[in-house]
C-alpha positions, 0 to 999 in steps of 0.5 A: 502525486504532488511531492514537496521536497520536505515530505519526499522519502527515497528510502526503499526500506520505508516504502517497503514497511508502508506497503507491507504494513498497509497492504490493502492497496488501490490498483488503478488503470483505465477502462476501454473508454479511457476512464480510470478504473479502480480495484481495491485489493491486498497485494503481496510485496517481494524485494529483489535485485531488480526492485519491488514486485507486487502480486495480487489477483481479482475475480474473473468477472472483474474486467480489470484483468482485461484492462491490464492485459490490454494496457499493462502499465498501471498505478498501485497506491498504498495509504498508510496511517493518516490523521487530522492535525489541529493547529493547537500544536503550534505555539502561536495562533496564526495557524490552520488545521491540516491532515498528515498521512503516509503513502506510497505510489507505484507505477507498475507493469502487469503480467497476468498469471492464469495457470493453476500452479502460478495462481496457487503459488500467488495465493500462498504468498497472500495466505502467508501474509494474512493467515499462515495457518490457513495454508494447511486447510487450503491444501486439505480442500482437495484438487477439485475444489482448489481448481474450481476456486482458482478458475474464478480468479485471475492473478497478476504480477506487477513489476514496479517501474517507479515508486514515490513515497510521501511522508507528510508529518509536518517535518518543516514545522519543528516548533510543533513536533513535541506537541504533535507527538504528544497529541498523536501518542494519546490518540487512536490507532492511526494517530499512535502509528503516526507518533511511532513514525515520528519517532522513527524519523527523529521528530519527537521534539523536545 
């Protein structure tokens, strides 16, 4: 993606926070004609000595897993909070509207997970992210039902080869930071989250 230097973050902790906080990702690769193919799905992030690893799955009828099998390198994108920025935050009138957003892009290499034990472990990672209490119910459904459900999905491990993190928050316009922070702080959920990120980056203004 286009990365002006003022918006680039190379802090893995910031990238991880965005990927965990906005885990519903877009997985993008190409179909057999070379056209982009996208699956929207939750991904579980793990961090280790080798870097980031993402875990996910798709329905077996979804051809995406076959595309990953044939062409393992793909792109996973995470869109964090985003919101309109009015030119009213500036002290002068010669300004234009903009849109602020936080995002992480990961170049990945996929390995399919097709055995029941591997898929069960993968699902438990996602359950732990989204509804830990459901783990007990899943176990109680019994092996026959579990096998039937597991047969309907294909899992994948996505090793992150490269990642890019973009924090577009008007960093290069400090004269607007105080008004921008106040505006976002009084807005909706996404705007308030952006205000929190401004605070994390020391951009509240004075």
